ROBA-384333 format. One record per residue: residue number from 1; residue in three letters; x, y, z of N, C-alpha, C in turn. Coordinates in steps of 0.1 Angstrom, whole numbers, plus 5000, padded with zeros to 4 digits. Last residue first. Layout:
<rs>
seq / type / n_xx / n_yy / n_zz / ca_xx / ca_yy / ca_zz / c_xx / c_yy / c_zz
NUM / ala / X / Y / Z / X / Y / Z / X / Y / Z;
...
</rs>
This chain:
<rs>
seq / type / n_xx / n_yy / n_zz / ca_xx / ca_yy / ca_zz / c_xx / c_yy / c_zz
233 / unk / 4950 / 5001 / 4711 / 4946 / 4992 / 4701 / 4935 / 4997 / 4693;
232 / unk / 4973 / 5027 / 4717 / 4960 / 5022 / 4720 / 4955 / 5013 / 4708;
231 / unk / 5004 / 5035 / 4731 / 4997 / 5029 / 4719 / 4984 / 5024 / 4724;
230 / unk / 5023 / 5062 / 4740 / 5012 / 5054 / 4744 / 5005 / 5049 / 4732;
229 / unk / 5055 / 5073 / 4749 / 5047 / 5067 / 4739 / 5035 / 5059 / 4745;
228 / unk / 5069 / 5084 / 4770 / 5069 / 5092 / 4758 / 5060 / 5086 / 4747;
227 / unk / 5076 / 5087 / 4804 / 5067 / 5081 / 4794 / 5066 / 5090 / 4782;
226 / unk / 5090 / 5097 / 4825 / 5097 / 5094 / 4813 / 5089 / 5087 / 4802;
225 / unk / 5072 / 5101 / 4846 / 5079 / 5113 / 4841 / 5087 / 5110 / 4828;
224 / unk / 5048 / 5090 / 4860 / 5055 / 5085 / 4848 / 5062 / 5096 / 4840;
223 / unk / 5033 / 5100 / 4881 / 5047 / 5098 / 4883 / 5055 / 5093 / 4871;
222 / unk / 5004 / 5084 / 4872 / 5010 / 5092 / 4882 / 5025 / 5089 / 4883;
221 / unk / 4987 / 5072 / 4854 / 5000 / 5075 / 4850 / 5008 / 5084 / 4859;
220 / unk / 4963 / 5068 / 4867 / 4970 / 5056 / 4864 / 4984 / 5059 / 4859;
219 / unk / 4944 / 5087 / 4876 / 4957 / 5087 / 4881 / 4965 / 5075 / 4878;
218 / unk / 4912 / 5069 / 4872 / 4921 / 5081 / 4874 / 4934 / 5078 / 4879;
217 / unk / 4908 / 5042 / 4848 / 4905 / 5050 / 4860 / 4915 / 5061 / 4862;
216 / unk / 4895 / 5033 / 4818 / 4908 / 5037 / 4824 / 4905 / 5046 / 4836;
215 / unk / 4877 / 5008 / 4802 / 4877 / 5017 / 4813 / 4892 / 5020 / 4818;
214 / unk / 4881 / 4991 / 4781 / 4870 / 5000 / 4780 / 4869 / 5010 / 4791;
213 / unk / 4904 / 4971 / 4764 / 4902 / 4980 / 4775 / 4891 / 4990 / 4772;
212 / unk / 4908 / 4957 / 4740 / 4898 / 4952 / 4750 / 4895 / 4961 / 4761;
211 / unk / 4929 / 4968 / 4726 / 4915 / 4973 / 4723 / 4904 / 4967 / 4732;
210 / unk / 4956 / 4974 / 4750 / 4949 / 4966 / 4740 / 4935 / 4972 / 4738;
209 / unk / 4982 / 4996 / 4752 / 4969 / 4993 / 4758 / 4961 / 4986 / 4747;
208 / unk / 5015 / 4998 / 4759 / 5006 / 4993 / 4749 / 4993 / 4989 / 4756;
207 / unk / 5039 / 5023 / 4766 / 5028 / 5014 / 4771 / 5019 / 5011 / 4760;
206 / unk / 5072 / 5034 / 4775 / 5062 / 5031 / 4765 / 5052 / 5021 / 4771;
205 / unk / 5088 / 5040 / 4796 / 5089 / 5049 / 4784 / 5078 / 5046 / 4774;
204 / unk / 5091 / 5037 / 4831 / 5084 / 5034 / 4819 / 5086 / 5044 / 4808;
203 / unk / 5102 / 5046 / 4855 / 5111 / 5041 / 4844 / 5104 / 5039 / 4831;
202 / unk / 5084 / 5054 / 4873 / 5093 / 5065 / 4868 / 5101 / 5060 / 4856;
201 / unk / 5052 / 5045 / 4877 / 5064 / 5040 / 4872 / 5073 / 5051 / 4866;
200 / unk / 5024 / 5033 / 4884 / 5032 / 5043 / 4891 / 5047 / 5040 / 4889;
199 / unk / 4997 / 5021 / 4873 / 5010 / 5023 / 4867 / 5017 / 5035 / 4874;
198 / unk / 4974 / 5021 / 4889 / 4979 / 5008 / 4884 / 4994 / 5010 / 4879;
197 / unk / 4958 / 5041 / 4900 / 4972 / 5040 / 4905 / 4979 / 5027 / 4899;
196 / unk / 4928 / 5024 / 4893 / 4935 / 5036 / 4898 / 4948 / 5033 / 4903;
195 / unk / 4929 / 4999 / 4867 / 4925 / 5004 / 4879 / 4933 / 5016 / 4884;
194 / unk / 4917 / 4993 / 4836 / 4930 / 4996 / 4843 / 4926 / 5004 / 4855;
193 / unk / 4896 / 4968 / 4823 / 4897 / 4979 / 4832 / 4911 / 4981 / 4837;
192 / unk / 4900 / 4946 / 4807 / 4890 / 4955 / 4803 / 4891 / 4968 / 4811;
191 / unk / 4924 / 4922 / 4796 / 4921 / 4933 / 4805 / 4910 / 4943 / 4799;
190 / unk / 4932 / 4903 / 4778 / 4919 / 4901 / 4786 / 4915 / 4913 / 4794;
189 / unk / 4957 / 4911 / 4769 / 4945 / 4914 / 4760 / 4932 / 4910 / 4767;
188 / unk / 4979 / 4926 / 4792 / 4972 / 4914 / 4787 / 4959 / 4918 / 4779;
187 / unk / 5000 / 4953 / 4782 / 4989 / 4948 / 4790 / 4982 / 4936 / 4784;
186 / unk / 5032 / 4959 / 4785 / 5024 / 4953 / 4775 / 5012 / 4947 / 4783;
185 / unk / 5055 / 4985 / 4790 / 5044 / 4978 / 4795 / 5035 / 4972 / 4784;
184 / unk / 5089 / 4990 / 4796 / 5078 / 4989 / 4786 / 5067 / 4980 / 4791;
183 / unk / 5102 / 4989 / 4820 / 5104 / 5000 / 4811 / 5094 / 5001 / 4800;
182 / unk / 5095 / 4980 / 4854 / 5093 / 4978 / 4840 / 5096 / 4990 / 4832;
181 / unk / 5096 / 4985 / 4880 / 5109 / 4984 / 4874 / 5107 / 4980 / 4859;
180 / unk / 5072 / 4986 / 4894 / 5077 / 4999 / 4889 / 5091 / 4997 / 4882;
179 / unk / 5046 / 4962 / 4884 / 5058 / 4966 / 4892 / 5066 / 4977 / 4886;
178 / unk / 5013 / 4972 / 4882 / 5025 / 4968 / 4874 / 5037 / 4972 / 4882;
177 / unk / 4980 / 4964 / 4892 / 4993 / 4971 / 4894 / 5003 / 4964 / 4885;
176 / unk / 4955 / 4956 / 4882 / 4956 / 4962 / 4895 / 4969 / 4970 / 4897;
175 / unk / 4935 / 4952 / 4855 / 4949 / 4954 / 4858 / 4950 / 4962 / 4871;
174 / unk / 4909 / 4929 / 4852 / 4913 / 4942 / 4858 / 4928 / 4942 / 4860;
173 / unk / 4904 / 4904 / 4842 / 4899 / 4915 / 4834 / 4903 / 4929 / 4840;
172 / unk / 4912 / 4882 / 4856 / 4921 / 4887 / 4847 / 4916 / 4899 / 4839;
171 / unk / 4892 / 4878 / 4875 / 4894 / 4868 / 4865 / 4903 / 4874 / 4853;
170 / unk / 4897 / 4901 / 4892 / 4885 / 4898 / 4885 / 4886 / 4890 / 4873;
169 / unk / 4932 / 4912 / 4886 / 4920 / 4908 / 4894 / 4908 / 4906 / 4886;
168 / unk / 4968 / 4911 / 4883 / 4954 / 4911 / 4878 / 4944 / 4907 / 4888;
167 / unk / 4999 / 4925 / 4882 / 4989 / 4919 / 4891 / 4975 / 4922 / 4885;
166 / unk / 5029 / 4917 / 4866 / 5016 / 4923 / 4864 / 5006 / 4917 / 4874;
165 / unk / 5051 / 4902 / 4870 / 5051 / 4915 / 4876 / 5038 / 4923 / 4874;
164 / unk / 5045 / 4878 / 4855 / 5057 / 4886 / 4852 / 5056 / 4901 / 4857;
163 / unk / 5014 / 4877 / 4866 / 5021 / 4873 / 4855 / 5033 / 4883 / 4852;
162 / unk / 4991 / 4868 / 4891 / 5003 / 4875 / 4888 / 5010 / 4869 / 4876;
161 / unk / 4957 / 4871 / 4902 / 4968 / 4864 / 4895 / 4979 / 4873 / 4892;
160 / unk / 4932 / 4869 / 4927 / 4942 / 4876 / 4920 / 4951 / 4866 / 4913;
159 / unk / 4914 / 4851 / 4940 / 4909 / 4865 / 4936 / 4919 / 4872 / 4927;
158 / unk / 4925 / 4828 / 4949 / 4913 / 4827 / 4940 / 4909 / 4840 / 4934;
157 / unk / 4959 / 4819 / 4950 / 4949 / 4829 / 4954 / 4937 / 4828 / 4944;
156 / unk / 4989 / 4803 / 4962 / 4978 / 4805 / 4953 / 4968 / 4815 / 4958;
155 / unk / 5010 / 4803 / 4980 / 5000 / 4793 / 4982 / 4988 / 4795 / 4973;
154 / unk / 5025 / 4825 / 4970 / 5032 / 4812 / 4972 / 5022 / 4801 / 4974;
153 / unk / 5020 / 4848 / 4949 / 5011 / 4841 / 4958 / 5016 / 4827 / 4960;
152 / unk / 5042 / 4876 / 4941 / 5038 / 4862 / 4940 / 5028 / 4858 / 4951;
151 / unk / 5061 / 4899 / 4924 / 5050 / 4897 / 4932 / 5045 / 4883 / 4930;
150 / unk / 5092 / 4916 / 4918 / 5084 / 4904 / 4918 / 5073 / 4904 / 4928;
149 / unk / 5103 / 4942 / 4921 / 5105 / 4934 / 4908 / 5095 / 4922 / 4907;
148 / unk / 5105 / 4974 / 4934 / 5098 / 4961 / 4934 / 5099 / 4954 / 4920;
147 / unk / 5116 / 4999 / 4935 / 5125 / 4988 / 4931 / 5119 / 4974 / 4932;
146 / unk / 5097 / 5017 / 4943 / 5105 / 5020 / 4931 / 5114 / 5009 / 4926;
145 / unk / 5066 / 5028 / 4955 / 5076 / 5017 / 4955 / 5084 / 5019 / 4942;
144 / unk / 5046 / 5048 / 4957 / 5060 / 5052 / 4957 / 5069 / 5040 / 4959;
143 / unk / 5019 / 5027 / 4968 / 5024 / 5041 / 4966 / 5039 / 5042 / 4967;
142 / unk / 5003 / 5004 / 4968 / 5017 / 5003 / 4964 / 5024 / 5017 / 4961;
141 / unk / 4977 / 5012 / 4976 / 4985 / 5003 / 4985 / 5000 / 5003 / 4981;
140 / unk / 4957 / 5027 / 4967 / 4970 / 5033 / 4968 / 4980 / 5025 / 4976;
139 / unk / 4933 / 5012 / 4967 / 4938 / 5018 / 4955 / 4952 / 5024 / 4955;
138 / unk / 4936 / 4980 / 4985 / 4933 / 4995 / 4985 / 4940 / 5001 / 4972;
137 / unk / 4924 / 4949 / 4978 / 4936 / 4957 / 4978 / 4932 / 4972 / 4976;
136 / unk / 4910 / 4918 / 4989 / 4908 / 4932 / 4986 / 4921 / 4940 / 4988;
135 / unk / 4917 / 4892 / 4995 / 4905 / 4894 / 4986 / 4903 / 4909 / 4983;
134 / unk / 4940 / 4868 / 5006 / 4938 / 4882 / 5002 / 4926 / 4883 / 4992;
133 / unk / 4947 / 4842 / 5013 / 4934 / 4848 / 5019 / 4931 / 4862 / 5013;
132 / unk / 4971 / 4837 / 5003 / 4960 / 4831 / 4996 / 4947 / 4837 / 5001;
131 / unk / 4993 / 4866 / 5006 / 4986 / 4854 / 5011 / 4975 / 4850 / 5002;
130 / unk / 5023 / 4875 / 4988 / 5010 / 4878 / 4993 / 5003 / 4865 / 4997;
129 / unk / 5055 / 4887 / 4987 / 5048 / 4875 / 4988 / 5034 / 4878 / 4995;
128 / unk / 5077 / 4907 / 4968 / 5065 / 4907 / 4977 / 5057 / 4894 / 4976;
127 / unk / 5109 / 4919 / 4964 / 5100 / 4908 / 4963 / 5089 / 4909 / 4973;
126 / unk / 5121 / 4943 / 4970 / 5122 / 4938 / 4956 / 5112 / 4927 / 4954;
125 / unk / 5119 / 4972 / 4990 / 5113 / 4959 / 4987 / 5115 / 4955 / 4973;
124 / unk / 5126 / 4996 / 5000 / 5137 / 4988 / 4994 / 5132 / 4974 / 4990;
123 / unk / 5103 / 5008 / 5010 / 5109 / 5014 / 4998 / 5121 / 5006 / 4992;
122 / unk / 5078 / 5004 / 5026 / 5088 / 4993 / 5022 / 5095 / 4997 / 5009;
121 / unk / 5059 / 5022 / 5030 / 5071 / 5024 / 5037 / 5082 / 5015 / 5032;
120 / unk / 5037 / 5014 / 5015 / 5044 / 5026 / 5011 / 5057 / 5028 / 5018;
119 / unk / 5019 / 4994 / 5020 / 5032 / 4990 / 5017 / 5042 / 5002 / 5014;
118 / unk / 4995 / 5007 / 5026 / 5000 / 4997 / 5036 / 5015 / 4994 / 5033;
117 / unk / 4981 / 5025 / 5011 / 4994 / 5029 / 5016 / 5000 / 5019 / 5025;
116 / unk / 4950 / 5011 / 5019 / 4957 / 5021 / 5011 / 4970 / 5025 / 5018;
115 / unk / 4953 / 4977 / 5032 / 4947 / 4991 / 5031 / 4956 / 5000 / 5023;
114 / unk / 4946 / 4946 / 5021 / 4957 / 4955 / 5022 / 4952 / 4970 / 5021;
113 / unk / 4927 / 4920 / 5035 / 4927 / 4933 / 5028 / 4941 / 4940 / 5031;
112 / unk / 4929 / 4896 / 5048 / 4920 / 4896 / 5036 / 4921 / 4909 / 5028;
111 / unk / 4952 / 4875 / 5064 / 4949 / 4889 / 5060 / 4941 / 4889 / 5047;
110 / unk / 4958 / 4848 / 5064 / 4946 / 4853 / 5072 / 4943 / 4867 / 5069;
109 / unk / 4993 / 4848 / 5062 / 4981 / 4843 / 5059 / 4970 / 4847 / 5068;
108 / unk / 5014 / 4878 / 5060 / 5009 / 4866 / 5067 / 4996 / 4861 / 5062;
107 / unk / 5035 / 4888 / 5035 / 5023 / 4891 / 5042 / 5017 / 4878 / 5047;
106 / unk / 5069 / 4894 / 5033 / 5059 / 4884 / 5032 / 5047 / 4888 / 5041;
105 / unk / 5094 / 4909 / 5014 / 5084 / 4911 / 5024 / 5073 / 4901 / 5022;
104 / unk / 5128 / 4914 / 5008 / 5117 / 4905 / 5006 / 5107 / 4907 / 5018;
103 / unk / 5143 / 4935 / 5016 / 5142 / 4933 / 5002 / 5131 / 4923 / 4999;
102 / unk / 5137 / 4959 / 5042 / 5138 / 4945 / 5038 / 5136 / 4944 / 5022;
101 / unk / 5133 / 4984 / 5053 / 5145 / 4982 / 5046 / 5147 / 4968 / 5041;
100 / unk / 5106 / 4983 / 5064 / 5111 / 4994 / 5056 / 5123 / 4991 / 5048;
99 / unk / 5094 / 4965 / 5080 / 5099 / 4960 / 5067 / 5105 / 4971 / 5058;
98 / unk / 5083 / 4978 / 5102 / 5096 / 4971 / 5104 / 5102 / 4966 / 5091;
97 / unk / 5058 / 4989 / 5091 / 5070 / 4997 / 5094 / 5083 / 4989 / 5095;
96 / unk / 5034 / 4984 / 5075 / 5045 / 4974 / 5077 / 5058 / 4981 / 5081;
95 / unk / 4999 / 4989 / 5081 / 5012 / 4994 / 5078 / 5023 / 4983 / 5082;
94 / unk / 4974 / 4975 / 5079 / 4975 / 4990 / 5078 / 4988 / 4995 / 5075;
93 / unk / 4957 / 4947 / 5068 / 4971 / 4953 / 5071 / 4971 / 4968 / 5069;
92 / unk / 4929 / 4930 / 5083 / 4935 / 4939 / 5073 / 4949 / 4943 / 5078;
91 / unk / 4922 / 4911 / 5102 / 4916 / 4910 / 5089 / 4924 / 4918 / 5078;
90 / unk / 4924 / 4895 / 5133 / 4931 / 4904 / 5123 / 4926 / 4901 / 5109;
89 / unk / 4897 / 4895 / 5156 / 4905 / 4888 / 5146 / 4911 / 4897 / 5136;
88 / unk / 4881 / 4910 / 5172 / 4893 / 4904 / 5178 / 4902 / 4897 / 5168;
87 / unk / 4861 / 4919 / 5156 / 4857 / 4909 / 5166 / 4870 / 4902 / 5171;
86 / unk / 4885 / 4927 / 5134 / 4871 / 4927 / 5135 / 4868 / 4916 / 5145;
85 / unk / 4914 / 4949 / 5129 / 4907 / 4936 / 5134 / 4892 / 4938 / 5135;
84 / unk / 4944 / 4958 / 5113 / 4930 / 4961 / 5116 / 4923 / 4948 / 5120;
83 / unk / 4978 / 4961 / 5124 / 4967 / 4953 / 5118 / 4953 / 4959 / 5122;
82 / unk / 5010 / 4973 / 5119 / 4996 / 4976 / 5124 / 4986 / 4968 / 5117;
81 / unk / 5042 / 4966 / 5130 / 5032 / 4962 / 5120 / 5018 / 4964 / 5126;
80 / unk / 5056 / 4974 / 5152 / 5055 / 4983 / 5141 / 5046 / 4979 / 5130;
79 / unk / 5072 / 4944 / 5162 / 5066 / 4957 / 5165 / 5067 / 4967 / 5154;
78 / unk / 5067 / 4914 / 5158 / 5074 / 4924 / 5149 / 5068 / 4937 / 5152;
77 / unk / 5054 / 4901 / 5179 / 5066 / 4895 / 5174 / 5074 / 4905 / 5164;
76 / unk / 5031 / 4917 / 5182 / 5041 / 4916 / 5192 / 5054 / 4911 / 5188;
75 / unk / 5016 / 4938 / 5160 / 5021 / 4924 / 5160 / 5033 / 4924 / 5171;
74 / unk / 4991 / 4959 / 5173 / 5004 / 4957 / 5169 / 5008 / 4942 / 5170;
73 / unk / 4957 / 4967 / 5163 / 4967 / 4961 / 5172 / 4980 / 4960 / 5165;
72 / unk / 4924 / 4982 / 5162 / 4938 / 4981 / 5157 / 4947 / 4974 / 5168;
71 / unk / 4900 / 4982 / 5175 / 4900 / 4982 / 5161 / 4914 / 4979 / 5155;
70 / unk / 4900 / 4985 / 5202 / 4892 / 4974 / 5197 / 4893 / 4972 / 5182;
69 / unk / 4925 / 4991 / 5226 / 4919 / 4995 / 5213 / 4912 / 4983 / 5207;
68 / unk / 4938 / 4983 / 5248 / 4923 / 4984 / 5249 / 4917 / 4988 / 5236;
67 / unk / 4965 / 4986 / 5243 / 4959 / 4972 / 5243 / 4943 / 4972 / 5243;
66 / unk / 4974 / 5012 / 5223 / 4968 / 5009 / 5236 / 4961 / 4995 / 5235;
65 / unk / 5002 / 5007 / 5204 / 4988 / 5009 / 5204 / 4983 / 5004 / 5217;
64 / unk / 5033 / 5020 / 5192 / 5026 / 5013 / 5202 / 5011 / 5016 / 5201;
63 / unk / 5063 / 5020 / 5173 / 5048 / 5023 / 5173 / 5042 / 5014 / 5184;
62 / unk / 5090 / 5026 / 5159 / 5086 / 5025 / 5173 / 5072 / 5030 / 5174;
61 / unk / 5095 / 5031 / 5132 / 5095 / 5017 / 5137 / 5091 / 5015 / 5151;
60 / unk / 5096 / 5053 / 5109 / 5086 / 5050 / 5120 / 5086 / 5035 / 5123;
59 / unk / 5112 / 5061 / 5089 / 5118 / 5059 / 5102 / 5109 / 5055 / 5113;
58 / unk / 5095 / 5066 / 5067 / 5104 / 5055 / 5066 / 5112 / 5052 / 5079;
57 / unk / 5068 / 5075 / 5058 / 5074 / 5077 / 5072 / 5084 / 5065 / 5074;
56 / unk / 5055 / 5071 / 5034 / 5069 / 5076 / 5034 / 5074 / 5080 / 5048;
55 / unk / 5022 / 5075 / 5048 / 5031 / 5074 / 5036 / 5045 / 5079 / 5038;
54 / unk / 5004 / 5073 / 5069 / 5018 / 5073 / 5072 / 5027 / 5071 / 5060;
53 / unk / 4979 / 5074 / 5058 / 4982 / 5083 / 5069 / 4997 / 5084 / 5071;
52 / unk / 4966 / 5059 / 5037 / 4979 / 5066 / 5035 / 4983 / 5076 / 5046;
51 / unk / 4933 / 5061 / 5048 / 4942 / 5057 / 5038 / 4955 / 5066 / 5038;
50 / unk / 4929 / 5064 / 5084 / 4925 / 5065 / 5071 / 4936 / 5063 / 5061;
49 / unk / 4920 / 5048 / 5111 / 4933 / 5053 / 5105 / 4931 / 5053 / 5090;
48 / unk / 4896 / 5050 / 5135 / 4898 / 5051 / 5120 / 4912 / 5057 / 5117;
47 / unk / 4894 / 5049 / 5162 / 4886 / 5039 / 5155 / 4888 / 5040 / 5140;
46 / unk / 4910 / 5055 / 5192 / 4911 / 5057 / 5177 / 4904 / 5045 / 5170;
45 / unk / 4910 / 5050 / 5219 / 4898 / 5055 / 5213 / 4899 / 5057 / 5198;
44 / unk / 4935 / 5042 / 5228 / 4924 / 5032 / 5227 / 4912 / 5037 / 5219;
43 / unk / 4962 / 5059 / 5209 / 4953 / 5056 / 5220 / 4942 / 5046 / 5217;
42 / unk / 4993 / 5052 / 5197 / 4979 / 5054 / 5192 / 4970 / 5049 / 5204;
41 / unk / 5024 / 5068 / 5196 / 5015 / 5059 / 5204 / 5000 / 5062 / 5200;
40 / unk / 5055 / 5069 / 5179 / 5041 / 5073 / 5180 / 5033 / 5063 / 5188;
39 / unk / 5085 / 5077 / 5165 / 5078 / 5073 / 5178 / 5064 / 5078 / 5178;
38 / unk / 5097 / 5088 / 5144 / 5101 / 5074 / 5147 / 5094 / 5069 / 5160;
37 / unk / 5100 / 5109 / 5117 / 5090 / 5105 / 5127 / 5094 / 5090 / 5131;
36 / unk / 5115 / 5116 / 5096 / 5122 / 5115 / 5108 / 5113 / 5111 / 5120;
35 / unk / 5097 / 5120 / 5074 / 5107 / 5109 / 5073 / 5115 / 5107 / 5086;
34 / unk / 5068 / 5125 / 5067 / 5075 / 5128 / 5080 / 5086 / 5118 / 5082;
33 / unk / 5054 / 5119 / 5045 / 5066 / 5125 / 5043 / 5073 / 5130 / 5056;
32 / unk / 5022 / 5121 / 5061 / 5030 / 5118 / 5049 / 5043 / 5126 / 5047;
31 / unk / 5005 / 5122 / 5082 / 5019 / 5123 / 5085 / 5028 / 5120 / 5072;
30 / unk / 4980 / 5123 / 5069 / 4982 / 5132 / 5081 / 4997 / 5133 / 5084;
29 / unk / 4969 / 5110 / 5047 / 4982 / 5118 / 5045 / 4985 / 5126 / 5057;
28 / unk / 4936 / 5110 / 5059 / 4945 / 5108 / 5048 / 4958 / 5117 / 5049;
27 / unk / 4933 / 5110 / 5096 / 4928 / 5111 / 5082 / 4940 / 5110 / 5072;
26 / unk / 4925 / 5094 / 5124 / 4937 / 5099 / 5117 / 4934 / 5099 / 5102;
25 / unk / 4901 / 5098 / 5150 / 4904 / 5095 / 5136 / 4917 / 5102 / 5132;
24 / unk / 4899 / 5103 / 5178 / 4891 / 5092 / 5172 / 4896 / 5088 / 5158;
23 / unk / 4914 / 5113 / 5208 / 4914 / 5113 / 5193 / 4907 / 5101 / 5188;
22 / unk / 4916 / 5115 / 5235 / 4902 / 5117 / 5230 / 4902 / 5116 / 5214;
21 / unk / 4942 / 5114 / 5242 / 4934 / 5103 / 5245 / 4920 / 5103 / 5238;
20 / unk / 4965 / 5129 / 5218 / 4956 / 5130 / 5229 / 4947 / 5118 / 5230;
19 / unk / 4997 / 5118 / 5210 / 4984 / 5119 / 5205 / 4974 / 5119 / 5217;
18 / unk / 5028 / 5132 / 5207 / 5019 / 5127 / 5217 / 5004 / 5129 / 5213;
17 / unk / 5054 / 5124 / 5186 / 5042 / 5131 / 5188 / 5034 / 5124 / 5199;
16 / unk / 5087 / 5128 / 5171 / 5078 / 5121 / 5180 / 5066 / 5130 / 5182;
15 / unk / 5099 / 5142 / 5150 / 5104 / 5128 / 5154 / 5095 / 5121 / 5163;
14 / unk / 5099 / 5165 / 5125 / 5090 / 5159 / 5135 / 5095 / 5145 / 5138;
13 / unk / 5113 / 5176 / 5105 / 5119 / 5175 / 5118 / 5111 / 5169 / 5128;
12 / unk / 5096 / 5176 / 5082 / 5108 / 5168 / 5082 / 5115 / 5167 / 5095;
11 / unk / 5066 / 5174 / 5075 / 5072 / 5180 / 5087 / 5085 / 5172 / 5089;
10 / unk / 5050 / 5163 / 5054 / 5064 / 5168 / 5051 / 5070 / 5176 / 5063;
9 / unk / 5020 / 5169 / 5070 / 5026 / 5165 / 5057 / 5040 / 5172 / 5056;
8 / unk / 5003 / 5172 / 5091 / 5017 / 5172 / 5094 / 5025 / 5168 / 5081;
7 / unk / 4978 / 5173 / 5078 / 4980 / 5182 / 5089 / 4995 / 5183 / 5092;
6 / unk / 4965 / 5159 / 5057 / 4978 / 5166 / 5054 / 4983 / 5175 / 5066;
5 / unk / 4934 / 5159 / 5072 / 4941 / 5156 / 5060 / 4954 / 5165 / 5059;
4 / unk / 4934 / 5160 / 5109 / 4929 / 5163 / 5095 / 4939 / 5159 / 5084;
3 / unk / 4927 / 5141 / 5135 / 4939 / 5147 / 5128 / 4935 / 5148 / 5114;
2 / unk / 4900 / 5147 / 5157 / 4905 / 5143 / 5144 / 4918 / 5149 / 5140;
1 / unk / 4892 / 5159 / 5180 / 4890 / 5144 / 5179 / 4895 / 5139 / 5166;
</rs>
């Protein structure tokens, strides 16, 4: 009844899979790195698609979900976008498969949460437009994005702010994410907490952490292979 963690990770030749009708849960990283996976059908009984199940499945554009599923649905106008729903109403974004090669990605209004890994397929995305309704972002939402330059809230947002590619939360006291195209990072002096996975940046060489920071969460320097200087206030 469960596809376990990492069960098909990096199965490079896997292109299609038939999921049994009695499956209930797809766990973390179940299909991570299956770059040739392009066809999957999710049955009605699946009630949990856990964080980052489809990380880097960049060919996965042919997705169907049984219409009887009460937890997830596909956007009919853009097949491959998986939404989570509560009482029939879309509330969260699970995956954006059709946007894999788009340079500009716009998340529709009404979505309140971006689940872990929701944007990981959008490897060519340079501009991300987020909705005013957004109130929660999973810790690994921006996994392995490398060319993202701009994040914005075209209609504003009461929970998050963006300044020059820096995404802040909790009235500016939390650093949520920094776009991966920065080479030097200067964190705002209002920041008290640097959140998990905030800095996933292969380009960064230097970071300045102000003396207002009192909490640094885990894995904030993941993938920073060129980082040579860290300054702490």
